[in-house]
BALOKE-355714 format. One line per 2 residues: number of its first residue (from 1); their letters; for each residue x, y, z of C-alpha. Coordinates in Angstrom, 3 decimals. Layout:
N
NUM> A> X/Y/Z; ...
END
This chain:
714
1> MN> 6.066/-39.285/-10.161; 9.573/-38.772/-8.723
3> KS> 11.389/-40.971/-11.299; 12.908/-39.506/-14.417
5> FL> 10.730/-39.307/-17.513; 12.818/-41.786/-19.560
7> KR> 13.054/-44.322/-16.756; 9.352/-44.049/-16.041
9> NY> 8.266/-44.324/-19.687; 10.938/-46.476/-21.313
11> PS> 8.528/-49.403/-22.012; 6.155/-47.055/-23.822
13> II> 9.051/-45.444/-25.721; 10.353/-48.844/-26.894
15> IG> 6.858/-49.948/-27.933; 6.287/-46.635/-29.714
17> LT> 9.557/-46.779/-31.673; 8.903/-50.411/-32.588
19> SL> 5.402/-49.516/-33.737; 6.685/-46.652/-35.899
21> AG> 9.248/-48.968/-37.505; 6.535/-51.555/-38.113
23> LY> 4.245/-48.941/-39.638; 7.041/-47.836/-41.931
25> LI> 7.478/-51.424/-43.176; 3.702/-51.742/-43.612
27> NL> 3.731/-48.495/-45.575; 6.307/-49.984/-47.954
29> YS> 4.035/-52.954/-48.493; 0.655/-51.099/-48.651
31> YI> -0.009/-47.437/-47.977; -3.762/-48.056/-47.612
33> LY> -3.116/-50.624/-44.871; -0.732/-48.173/-43.165
35> HN> -3.354/-45.424/-43.434; -6.117/-47.613/-42.008
37> IV> -3.998/-48.683/-39.005; -3.093/-45.060/-38.139
39> EL> -6.666/-43.818/-38.451; -8.165/-46.749/-36.514
41> FS> -5.657/-46.178/-33.711; -6.663/-42.516/-33.456
43> IT> -10.347/-43.500/-33.568; -9.787/-46.009/-30.754
45> IA> -8.036/-43.395/-28.633; -10.857/-40.900/-29.245
47> FA> -13.518/-43.353/-28.050; -11.334/-44.319/-25.047
49> IF> -11.149/-40.646/-24.052; -14.941/-40.422/-24.319
51> VI> -15.445/-43.532/-22.152; -13.192/-42.255/-19.358
53> AW> -14.570/-38.718/-19.441; -18.204/-39.832/-19.564
55> NS> -17.913/-42.319/-16.706; -15.986/-39.951/-14.449
57> KK> -18.022/-36.794/-15.158; -19.470/-36.756/-11.630
59> FL> -16.014/-36.581/-10.075; -14.190/-34.241/-12.436
61> DN> -13.333/-30.768/-11.142; -11.494/-29.844/-14.349
63> QY> -14.133/-29.666/-17.109; -11.511/-29.638/-19.886
65> LL> -11.370/-33.454/-19.965; -15.180/-33.800/-20.098
67> FV> -15.471/-31.280/-22.959; -12.732/-33.009/-24.994
69> GI> -14.184/-36.422/-24.155; -17.615/-35.457/-25.529
71> AY> -16.127/-33.893/-28.670; -13.755/-36.738/-29.632
73> PF> -16.283/-39.473/-30.567; -17.812/-37.103/-33.131
75> VA> -14.337/-36.331/-34.483; -13.676/-40.099/-34.551
77> LI> -16.936/-40.712/-36.469; -15.883/-38.314/-39.231
79> DL> -12.346/-39.809/-39.193; -13.895/-43.280/-39.631
81> LH> -15.842/-42.075/-42.663; -12.627/-40.460/-43.954
83> TL> -10.853/-43.826/-43.627; -13.630/-45.649/-45.520
85> AY> -13.693/-42.936/-48.219; -9.917/-42.982/-48.767
87> KG> -8.732/-43.611/-52.317; -8.476/-47.344/-52.964
89> MG> -10.992/-48.457/-50.296; -13.919/-48.569/-52.753
91> VF> -16.628/-48.069/-50.123; -18.290/-44.930/-51.514
93> IS> -18.503/-45.771/-55.203; -20.715/-42.789/-56.008
95> FP> -17.917/-40.466/-54.816; -14.901/-41.323/-56.975
97> GS> -11.479/-39.789/-56.413; -9.948/-38.275/-53.271
99> NL> -12.191/-35.239/-52.793; -14.636/-36.959/-50.387
101> AT> -11.852/-38.257/-48.120; -10.195/-34.831/-48.128
103> QL> -13.499/-33.055/-47.300; -14.120/-35.438/-44.407
105> WI> -10.530/-34.982/-43.230; -10.658/-31.178/-43.198
107> SA> -14.092/-31.113/-41.492; -12.821/-33.489/-38.751
109> RY> -9.775/-31.300/-38.151; -11.917/-28.161/-37.942
111> LE> -14.186/-29.883/-35.426; -11.219/-31.177/-33.402
113> SV> -9.238/-27.905/-33.315; -12.248/-25.750/-32.398
115> SL> -13.190/-28.259/-29.666; -9.670/-28.189/-28.181
117> LL> -9.807/-24.377/-28.149; -13.297/-24.067/-26.622
119> AI> -12.556/-26.724/-23.993; -10.001/-24.388/-22.414
121> FF> -12.728/-21.915/-21.450; -14.437/-24.606/-19.375
123> IT> -11.407/-25.543/-17.278; -12.754/-23.525/-14.353
125> RR> -16.427/-23.271/-15.421; -19.244/-25.731/-14.870
127> LN> -20.258/-27.582/-18.056; -23.754/-28.682/-18.997
129> YK> -22.715/-31.899/-20.734; -26.230/-32.701/-21.950
131> IL> -26.523/-29.474/-23.944; -22.963/-29.916/-25.251
133> LI> -23.805/-33.443/-26.438; -26.861/-32.158/-28.319
135> IY> -24.770/-29.391/-29.920; -22.194/-31.887/-31.228
137> VI> -24.922/-34.138/-32.607; -26.391/-31.171/-34.511
139> VT> -23.020/-29.853/-35.753; -21.813/-33.303/-36.893
141> TL> -25.100/-33.983/-38.658; -24.931/-30.648/-40.508
143> IL> -21.324/-31.351/-41.574; -22.217/-34.787/-42.963
145> LS> -25.361/-33.497/-44.706; -23.341/-30.693/-46.339
147> IF> -20.917/-33.305/-47.731; -23.100/-36.318/-48.589
149> YW> -26.623/-34.926/-49.172; -26.563/-31.213/-49.980
151> KV> -23.059/-31.426/-51.468; -22.348/-27.795/-50.623
153> FP> -19.098/-28.399/-48.723; -16.224/-26.686/-50.577
155> VS> -14.180/-28.857/-52.951; -10.916/-29.835/-51.272
157> FL> -9.156/-31.995/-53.894; -9.098/-32.057/-57.716
159> ED> -7.722/-35.136/-59.467; -5.845/-33.168/-62.094
161> TG> -4.392/-30.375/-59.882; -4.474/-31.827/-56.366
163> LT> -5.219/-29.758/-53.230; -7.534/-26.787/-53.661
165> PF> -6.818/-23.354/-52.129; -9.686/-23.949/-49.684
167> KI> -7.999/-27.058/-48.316; -4.562/-25.461/-48.007
169> IS> -5.904/-22.281/-46.346; -8.035/-24.396/-44.001
171> EY> -4.977/-26.317/-42.826; -3.287/-23.036/-41.935
173> II> -6.425/-21.786/-40.165; -6.596/-25.034/-38.186
175> SF> -2.896/-24.659/-37.289; -3.548/-21.109/-36.092
177> IL> -6.477/-22.276/-33.921; -4.261/-24.945/-32.345
179> IV> -1.490/-22.409/-31.662; -4.011/-20.143/-29.938
181> AI> -5.127/-23.156/-27.878; -1.501/-23.786/-26.825
183> IL> -1.126/-20.146/-25.724; -4.409/-20.083/-23.799
185> IH> -3.898/-23.404/-22.024; -0.563/-22.065/-20.796
187> FY> -2.464/-19.540/-18.644; -4.362/-22.405/-16.985
189> RQ> -1.351/-24.679/-16.438; -1.826/-24.547/-12.661
191> EF> -5.144/-26.401/-13.121; -3.338/-29.483/-14.516
193> NR> -0.930/-32.029/-13.219; 2.439/-30.896/-14.622
195> SV> 3.058/-34.101/-16.640; -0.471/-34.040/-18.082
197> FI> -0.086/-30.388/-19.068; 3.217/-31.041/-20.896
199> LI> 1.798/-34.036/-22.784; -1.297/-32.060/-23.877
201> VV> 0.864/-29.185/-25.160; 3.165/-31.606/-27.041
203> SL> 0.100/-33.281/-28.569; -1.266/-29.915/-29.744
205> FA> 2.115/-28.971/-31.193; 2.295/-32.284/-33.080
207> KV> -1.135/-31.547/-34.536; 0.067/-28.129/-35.755
209> VS> 3.075/-29.629/-37.584; 0.839/-32.404/-38.952
211> EI> -1.613/-29.890/-40.431; 1.197/-27.936/-42.087
213> SF> 2.549/-31.178/-43.544; -0.838/-31.902/-45.134
215> TL> -0.588/-28.672/-47.134; 2.526/-29.934/-48.964
217> YK> 1.598/-33.230/-50.621; -0.197/-31.471/-53.519
219> SD> -1.824/-34.255/-55.636; -0.103/-37.460/-54.397
221> VY> -2.334/-38.775/-51.601; 0.161/-41.603/-51.056
223> GL> 3.154/-39.251/-50.972; 5.848/-38.561/-48.354
225> FN> 4.220/-35.471/-46.785; 0.892/-37.282/-46.458
227> QF> 2.699/-40.183/-44.803; 4.637/-37.822/-42.484
229> GH> 1.423/-35.991/-41.554; -0.198/-39.264/-40.503
231> YL> 2.876/-40.134/-38.419; 2.463/-36.838/-36.556
233> KL> -1.255/-37.414/-36.132; -0.448/-40.805/-34.656
235> LS> 2.021/-39.201/-32.244; -0.460/-36.489/-31.219
237> FF> -3.062/-39.097/-30.336; -0.368/-41.115/-28.548
239> FI> 0.444/-38.126/-26.347; -3.262/-37.571/-25.684
241> YK> -3.369/-41.254/-24.755; -0.460/-40.799/-22.347
243> AI> -1.960/-37.634/-20.871; -5.542/-38.801/-20.423
245> VE> -6.250/-42.473/-21.109; -3.232/-44.099/-19.465
247> TG> -3.078/-41.510/-16.665; -6.795/-41.925/-16.175
249> FS> -6.333/-45.645/-15.485; -2.971/-45.675/-13.664
251> EP> -3.274/-42.419/-11.699; -6.978/-41.561/-11.582
253> LD> -6.690/-39.567/-8.368; -4.023/-37.250/-9.832
255> LM> -6.153/-36.640/-12.932; -9.676/-36.559/-11.525
257> FF> -8.942/-34.981/-8.161; -6.085/-32.655/-9.057
259> KL> -8.142/-29.651/-7.974; -8.859/-31.371/-4.651
261> KK> -5.106/-31.562/-4.016; -4.806/-27.954/-5.044
263> SE> -7.599/-27.051/-2.602; -5.765/-28.905/0.151
265> KE> -2.646/-26.853/-0.609; -4.646/-23.618/-0.554
267> LK> -6.256/-24.710/2.712; -2.808/-25.248/4.210
269> ES> -1.686/-21.817/3.022; -4.872/-20.320/4.448
271> EE> -4.170/-22.031/7.766; -0.674/-20.536/7.805
273> KF> -2.113/-17.078/7.096; -4.641/-17.600/9.896
275> RS> -1.888/-18.525/12.338; 0.069/-15.455/11.279
277> LY> -3.007/-13.293/11.913; -3.662/-15.156/15.169
279> FS> -0.231/-14.324/16.554; -0.117/-10.715/15.251
281> MN> -3.620/-9.511/16.205; -3.996/-6.825/18.906
283> EG> -6.734/-8.690/20.798; -5.791/-11.497/23.127
285> AA> -6.869/-14.971/21.987; -6.810/-18.361/23.665
287> LQ> -8.014/-21.888/22.862; -9.257/-23.940/25.818
289> EI> -11.051/-27.204/26.605; -13.608/-27.863/29.337
291> IY> -12.697/-30.164/32.230; -15.605/-32.148/33.700
293> NE> -15.787/-33.995/37.028; -16.962/-37.571/37.450
295> SG> -20.619/-36.525/37.407; -20.181/-34.654/34.127
297> KP> -20.284/-31.161/35.669; -17.864/-28.559/34.246
299> VD> -15.415/-27.562/36.970; -12.446/-26.015/35.177
301> YR> -10.839/-25.578/31.754; -7.381/-26.259/30.367
303> II> -5.512/-23.709/28.222; -4.356/-25.274/24.940
305> DV> -2.891/-22.308/23.060; -2.580/-18.500/23.335
307> NN> -1.368/-15.736/21.025; 1.213/-13.007/21.606
309> AY> -1.361/-10.376/22.609; -2.543/-12.719/25.392
311> ES> 0.936/-12.467/26.899; 1.145/-8.667/26.648
313> IL> -2.391/-7.974/27.947; -2.355/-10.436/30.866
315> GV> 1.360/-10.175/31.598; 2.063/-13.917/31.589
317> KR> 4.351/-15.958/29.359; 2.974/-18.474/26.892
319> DQ> 4.963/-21.404/28.248; 3.606/-20.654/31.729
321> VI> -0.033/-21.258/30.743; -0.035/-23.936/28.020
323> SK> -1.612/-27.198/29.286; -2.345/-25.538/32.664
325> KA> -5.728/-25.284/34.337; -7.317/-21.836/34.499
327> SE> -7.600/-22.031/38.272; -3.828/-22.601/38.478
329> VY> -2.927/-19.815/36.052; -5.220/-17.151/37.559
331> GT> -4.942/-18.340/41.188; -8.672/-18.698/41.894
333> DI> -10.507/-21.367/43.875; -13.571/-21.079/41.654
335> TL> -13.077/-20.958/37.885; -14.629/-17.726/36.644
337> YI> -17.221/-17.778/33.825; -17.121/-21.599/33.666
339> EV> -20.897/-21.762/33.157; -20.755/-19.462/30.125
341> YA> -17.759/-21.260/28.607; -19.251/-24.715/29.161
343> KV> -22.529/-23.640/27.557; -20.729/-22.352/24.449
345> AK> -18.495/-25.452/24.228; -21.576/-27.688/24.383
347> SG> -24.071/-25.784/22.209; -21.696/-24.070/19.779
349> IP> -23.654/-20.795/20.136; -21.260/-17.815/20.544
351> ER> -21.475/-15.429/23.508; -20.167/-11.922/24.173
353> FE> -19.952/-10.102/27.487; -18.113/-7.427/29.468
355> TY> -16.735/-8.297/32.875; -14.432/-7.250/35.680
357> FP> -11.649/-9.808/36.155; -10.608/-9.700/39.834
359> PL> -7.271/-11.581/39.539; -5.875/-8.841/37.273
361> KK> -8.115/-5.977/38.470; -9.051/-5.188/34.874
363> YF> -12.167/-4.959/32.748; -12.415/-7.098/29.595
365> FI> -14.740/-7.445/26.638; -14.803/-11.168/25.825
367> SV> -16.115/-12.999/22.737; -16.519/-16.757/23.092
369> FS> -17.095/-19.357/20.346; -16.629/-23.098/19.993
371> PS> -14.375/-24.507/17.214; -15.298/-28.092/18.236
373> RG> -17.424/-29.818/20.855; -15.907/-29.608/24.331
375> RF> -13.574/-26.761/23.325; -13.986/-23.015/23.229
377> AT> -11.936/-20.024/22.110; -11.912/-16.567/23.679
379> VF> -10.977/-13.306/22.003; -10.711/-10.463/24.492
381> SD> -9.636/-6.825/24.733; -8.748/-4.662/27.717
383> IT> -11.477/-2.023/28.263; -10.319/-0.884/31.697
385> ER> -9.586/2.671/30.578; -13.004/3.048/28.966
387> KM> -14.731/1.652/32.049; -12.892/4.056/34.317
389> IE> -14.025/6.982/32.166; -17.597/5.709/32.251
391> KE> -17.413/5.334/36.024; -16.143/8.857/36.383
393> IT> -18.915/10.227/34.199; -21.502/8.066/35.962
395> SL> -20.301/9.397/39.271; -20.549/12.947/37.945
397> SR> -24.087/12.543/36.648; -25.445/10.123/39.239
399> FP> -27.970/12.703/40.335; -28.508/14.670/37.091
401> SE> -31.426/16.648/38.466; -29.173/18.047/41.225
403> NP> -26.135/18.487/38.969; -25.393/22.223/38.642
405> NP> -24.007/21.641/35.145; -26.052/20.866/31.994
407> VI> -26.600/17.141/31.314; -28.279/16.023/28.061
409> RI> -28.938/12.614/26.525; -29.782/12.370/22.805
411> ND> -30.474/9.427/20.483; -28.884/8.699/17.111
413> KS> -31.360/11.104/15.455; -30.192/14.028/17.651
415> TI> -33.509/14.033/19.555; -33.349/14.898/23.281
417> IY> -34.196/11.926/25.515; -33.336/13.653/28.791
419> SN> -32.093/17.039/29.989; -31.727/18.416/33.515
421> RP> -32.781/21.879/34.685; -29.439/23.670/33.945
423> AE> -29.513/22.151/30.443; -33.062/23.433/29.843
425> IM> -32.066/26.930/30.977; -29.075/26.840/28.648
427> LN> -31.057/25.556/25.635; -33.912/28.044/26.189
429> QL> -31.499/30.805/25.169; -31.623/29.371/21.639
431> DN> -34.494/29.243/19.179; -35.608/25.868/17.804
433> DK> -33.436/26.005/14.654; -30.267/26.901/16.549
435> KK> -31.073/24.270/19.181; -31.393/21.561/16.486
437> KL> -28.169/22.682/14.801; -26.304/22.593/18.142
439> LK> -27.475/19.052/18.976; -26.795/17.826/15.440
441> HL> -23.303/19.331/15.569; -22.533/17.696/18.931
443> HG> -23.866/14.372/17.659; -21.759/14.611/14.473
445> LV> -18.524/15.005/16.438; -18.620/11.384/17.638
447> NG> -20.663/9.840/14.824; -18.246/8.748/12.047
449> RK> -18.709/9.355/8.335; -19.509/5.714/7.719
451> KG> -22.939/4.574/8.704; -22.953/3.017/12.150
453> KI> -19.365/4.114/12.853; -19.128/5.663/16.345
455> NE> -15.915/7.269/17.570; -14.653/7.804/21.118
457> SK> -15.720/10.708/23.353; -15.004/14.303/22.255
459> KI> -14.712/17.739/23.909; -15.654/21.093/22.398
461> EI> -16.196/24.688/23.587; -19.257/26.629/22.347
463> KI> -20.529/30.112/23.278; -24.246/30.262/24.096
465> GD> -25.517/33.711/24.938; -23.002/35.431/27.198
467> LI> -21.576/32.192/28.545; -18.980/29.752/27.202
469> YE> -19.634/26.029/27.735; -17.295/23.075/27.466
471> FT> -19.228/20.012/26.241; -18.054/16.414/26.644
473> IV> -19.902/14.050/24.268; -19.758/10.376/25.279
475> PI> -21.252/7.708/22.956; -22.943/4.764/24.691
477> KE> -22.584/2.220/21.901; -24.484/-0.606/23.560
479> FN> -27.691/1.460/23.783; -27.151/3.699/20.755
481> YF> -27.431/7.038/22.556; -25.085/9.899/23.494
483> NI> -24.561/11.623/26.831; -23.586/15.296/26.698
485> YG> -22.048/16.849/29.801; -21.750/20.636/29.830
487> RD> -19.706/22.908/32.069; -19.649/26.692/32.320
489> VT> -16.043/27.757/31.593; -16.728/31.482/31.113
491> AR> -14.654/32.507/34.153; -11.791/30.286/33.091
493> KK> -11.799/31.709/29.565; -11.796/35.272/30.978
495> AE> -8.798/34.367/33.119; -7.041/32.907/30.078
497> RM> -7.688/36.116/28.107; -6.356/38.170/31.011
499> NI> -3.204/36.044/31.120; -2.757/36.567/27.382
501> KI> -3.165/40.330/27.858; -0.578/40.350/30.653
503> LK> 1.774/38.268/28.513; 1.358/40.697/25.607
505> QK> 2.125/43.636/27.921; 5.207/41.832/29.209
507> TL> 6.342/41.163/25.662; 5.749/44.827/24.769
509> NE> 7.878/45.970/27.724; 10.653/43.593/26.691
511> ER> 10.551/44.983/23.157; 10.760/48.534/24.515
513> NK> 13.784/47.636/26.651; 15.376/45.929/23.681
515> LA> 14.781/49.001/21.528; 16.345/51.202/24.233
517> RE> 19.437/48.987/24.299; 19.679/49.047/20.526
519> LH> 19.435/52.867/20.504; 22.142/53.077/23.134
521> DT> 24.482/50.624/21.392; 24.091/52.002/17.884
523> VT> 22.520/55.429/17.278; 23.546/57.015/20.596
525> QT> 27.178/55.940/20.273; 27.341/57.093/16.678
527> LF> 25.872/60.532/17.517; 28.214/60.742/20.534
529> SA> 31.184/60.167/18.205; 29.869/62.827/15.821
531> NL> 29.435/65.242/18.738; 33.044/64.721/19.924
533> IA> 34.356/65.493/16.447; 32.082/68.552/16.223
535> EV> 33.514/69.889/19.529; 37.063/69.650/18.182
537> IP> 36.343/71.523/14.920; 36.229/75.106/16.400
539> RI> 39.643/74.583/18.034; 41.402/73.544/14.830
541> WK> 39.462/75.829/12.448; 42.280/78.324/11.977
543> KD> 45.211/75.981/12.512; 44.365/73.293/9.955
545> PE> 41.445/74.067/7.573; 42.025/70.840/5.635
547> AV> 41.673/68.802/8.802; 38.399/70.643/9.511
549> IK> 37.056/69.606/6.121; 38.066/66.013/6.836
551> RL> 36.431/66.164/10.277; 33.254/67.582/8.774
553> EE> 33.191/64.656/6.322; 33.514/62.306/9.293
555> VR> 30.605/64.058/11.001; 28.558/63.732/7.840
557> QL> 29.357/59.999/7.576; 28.509/59.493/11.257
559> NS> 25.209/61.298/10.805; 24.462/59.172/7.735
561> TA> 25.332/56.079/9.737; 23.107/57.186/12.607
563> LM> 20.316/57.734/10.132; 20.874/54.275/8.653
565> EM> 20.950/52.668/12.101; 17.766/54.479/13.021
567> RI> 16.155/53.112/9.886; 17.354/49.617/10.843
569> LL> 15.765/50.012/14.263; 12.558/51.201/12.648
571> YG> 12.729/48.119/10.452; 12.532/45.987/13.597
573> LR> 9.289/47.801/14.418; 7.947/48.181/10.876
575> PS> 9.759/45.693/8.541; 7.617/46.621/5.543
577> DF> 9.264/50.069/5.364; 12.658/48.459/4.535
579> KD> 11.621/45.467/2.470; 12.982/47.013/-0.757
581> EP> 16.392/48.015/0.661; 19.057/45.607/-0.764
583> LG> 21.244/43.773/1.746; 24.359/44.993/-0.083
585> NL> 23.411/48.644/0.518; 22.832/47.974/4.222
587> LK> 26.273/46.363/4.532; 27.966/49.239/2.656
589> AL> 26.394/51.721/5.069; 27.496/49.551/7.998
591> LK> 31.120/49.548/6.823; 31.068/53.352/6.453
593> TM> 30.041/53.484/10.098; 32.884/51.164/11.045
595> DT> 35.411/53.294/9.128; 34.501/56.317/11.222
597> RS> 34.770/54.388/14.494; 37.920/52.363/13.771
599> RI> 41.131/52.574/11.819; 41.001/48.862/10.839
601> PI> 40.594/48.664/7.041; 37.652/46.400/6.177
603> EL> 37.436/45.012/2.657; 33.881/44.528/1.341
605> KI> 33.135/42.178/-1.574; 29.563/41.646/-2.824
607> EG> 28.597/39.159/-5.559; 25.071/38.592/-6.839
609> EY> 21.954/40.721/-6.446; 19.314/38.107/-5.594
611> KF> 16.547/39.278/-3.260; 15.485/37.332/-0.145
613> PP> 12.757/37.953/2.475; 13.449/41.054/4.625
615> KI> 13.664/38.926/7.774; 16.550/36.918/6.281
617> EF> 18.471/39.948/4.995; 17.979/41.862/8.250
619> GY> 19.281/38.823/10.154; 22.439/38.822/8.018
621> YR> 22.876/42.548/8.657; 22.688/42.074/12.441
623> IA> 25.165/39.166/12.332; 27.627/41.294/10.299
625> QE> 27.140/44.233/12.670; 27.820/42.136/15.784
627> AL> 30.822/40.385/14.197; 32.462/43.640/13.034
629> NN> 31.872/45.280/16.439; 33.654/42.313/18.057
631> II> 36.591/42.707/15.617; 36.929/46.430/16.422
633> KH> 36.654/45.960/20.209; 38.577/42.721/20.865
635> SN> 40.636/41.442/17.909; 43.615/43.880/17.674
637> AT> 43.480/43.136/13.954; 45.228/45.183/11.277
639> KA> 42.761/44.218/8.563; 39.423/42.475/8.077
641> SL> 37.152/41.440/5.234; 33.440/40.807/4.599
643> IL> 32.391/38.714/1.595; 28.708/38.405/0.632
645> KT> 27.537/36.107/-2.174; 23.869/35.711/-3.063
647> FP> 22.502/32.909/-5.216; 18.945/32.092/-6.332
649> ES> 18.453/29.628/-3.438; 21.108/30.589/-0.874
651> IY> 23.188/33.339/0.780; 26.858/32.951/1.725
653> MN> 28.624/35.434/4.053; 32.208/35.230/5.332
655> IS> 33.702/37.635/7.898; 37.407/37.275/8.801
657> DN> 40.241/39.148/10.482; 43.966/38.661/11.182
659> GR> 43.681/39.495/14.865; 44.801/37.662/17.966
661> GF> 42.110/34.959/17.774; 40.999/32.726/20.648
663> YY> 40.254/29.160/21.670; 36.691/28.754/20.447
665> NK> 35.855/25.810/22.736; 36.906/27.741/25.844
667> IN> 35.254/31.070/25.121; 32.172/29.679/23.357
669> ST> 29.818/29.527/26.356; 30.924/32.842/27.963
671> SL> 30.994/35.187/24.952; 27.844/37.288/24.716
673> GL> 28.740/38.453/21.211; 29.148/34.930/19.836
675> TI> 25.937/33.864/21.567; 24.041/36.715/19.887
677> IR> 25.503/35.737/16.493; 24.478/32.091/16.894
679> ER> 20.962/33.012/18.064; 20.412/35.368/15.129
681> AK> 21.556/32.656/12.700; 19.208/30.179/14.333
683> LI> 16.267/32.604/14.043; 16.613/32.798/10.243
685> GA> 17.384/29.079/9.806; 20.985/29.597/8.703
687> SI> 24.001/27.450/9.528; 27.008/29.090/11.154
689> DI> 30.632/27.996/11.454; 33.182/29.838/13.671
691> ES> 36.904/29.097/13.297; 39.559/30.707/15.499
693> MP> 42.952/29.954/16.998; 45.269/32.212/19.043
695> GK> 47.482/34.232/16.705; 45.608/33.106/13.566
697> GT> 42.597/35.385/13.565; 38.935/34.475/13.334
699> RI> 36.637/33.382/10.493; 32.819/33.346/10.689
701> TV> 30.841/31.687/7.872; 27.026/31.986/7.653
703> IY> 25.056/30.045/5.021; 21.316/30.214/4.439
705> NK> 19.778/27.608/2.094; 16.136/28.060/1.131
707> KK> 15.567/24.355/0.240; 17.031/23.070/3.494
709> KI> 14.885/25.532/5.372; 11.739/24.185/3.684
711> QK> 12.709/20.588/4.397; 13.317/21.425/8.017
713> KR> 9.829/22.884/8.339; 8.281/19.752/6.957
END
């Protein structure tokens, strides 16, 4: 099958071309002789297909061949009658002309095309060949009766006009059926040997072109198109011969047991998947064989193979255990569990057990089965942690009647199996309905949604009467019951509530101190400035009345600022009172305050009027306040600016001055003002960038982006 197609088939190609040339010469001598040879060849091939299919029906996995093999002798029978009825043969004298031969021809093609189509549906299905044989006998009989006896088969050829519309349309219908068969068999190509599949498709295609050719010869039954159609029919049967008859004799295993080879391939793929699962599973797995002494007694076992989890669970490398005895690997004089393993390896009956493995000081759950006589495989998991929990609980409830805490055991129906005295006292505080609901609720915590699914242990706190209990529910899967261990945690919960109360009081005191600092740094200083100006006014009243008016305006602005700052402080206590105040208005009021406290001109530029949550806007206000205070106190600037831009999803604020600046990296960790600015930006989820160099001023940029804030939360 590895040679090229031409090299492998050149004898057949030479014989075929020679035969076609010979047929052409015969056709020149006698068309009837040419016609008979072509038809008899196709009839011979049809019966050969039947013989092979029928005698190999017990071994065929692909039922396509059997279906076609049963159908072809009936097609050949009608083709034989067509040959005998052909014009010039003189066999059926009572049926003069070419109509009978044409009727038999079209009925044979219908039977053949429908059979080739239906056979595809039995490629992967079992076929009852006896019923199919009976069906073809009935169908063929009805066709022949309709032509010879009842004479109801549609007229296919008229001597004066040639082919009838029925015959021409039928040829196209037959061509369509064959095209559908080509399309459908393509979906089952994996069920065929590749060469056989190609030859079958080529044969079907030749039949399609042949049928179309038979629509073109009109009234001349000896004409060119009729001759060409028979050539194509000959070729189609030749390809069927190559695909089935010759392959059936020369390569019967490829044809008859193709699916067996496919199964072997699938088995190999399955084995590869199994090995992949074997090496990636979480449980340790090992394949071993029993070692017997001279008297036939099992004394040890040899490790043949292990998976990756074996290495990680036991802490030994694979190459350190392969082909080694268990006693050597685990360092024991007596091979542990040898009786169990030997029994499984001999009987083939699986075993499961839990055990403590002294060499590793661990508990394991081990499943043992035998893949072949004398060998056994173990699949194990480390259950040390679970065993330690069980031991702890067992130790706690070893004497349940003396245990001061409630201990209850219930079955899978939430019915109490056992309860100690403290548990009875606890449950007696509840009526029957509440008691049932409590037990059902505790049972449901460890019983999964799926039937039979039991989860690990759970803890829950429940108040019963005046007391609060912490319940630990532990499922005992092997015996299908649940242990419930209760503990009175009322005192602990009271202590926790007291700690929370103390923490709240501490937080309240911190807030009060913070508020006092804020009042001192903002409102008090502003009112102090206003008071100083007010003290000066009486002394300059007569000397400079215009200056008095200016000073009074400054007092008014300071009072307004103090009022605004007081409102800001109240916002910290009651944010809802200021939720409708725009950020731009707050900043304008802030700059008025700065104008009264400093001679540095501050330019304010506000773009956009989009509203954001009060917490965000208040955060921006505090950052601006701290930054401007730093400019006034430390910068020695001659001018400053504050730019605020609001967008639907973000806020941009830039504060800059032309002051003396500083080295940001050096002063960063020691500046309280900068620390406060960064912390306030962090609280509202905004990014902050501070740029400064000596002699070049300072620039602070704060950007809040709503989308980035949401993503960060996620």
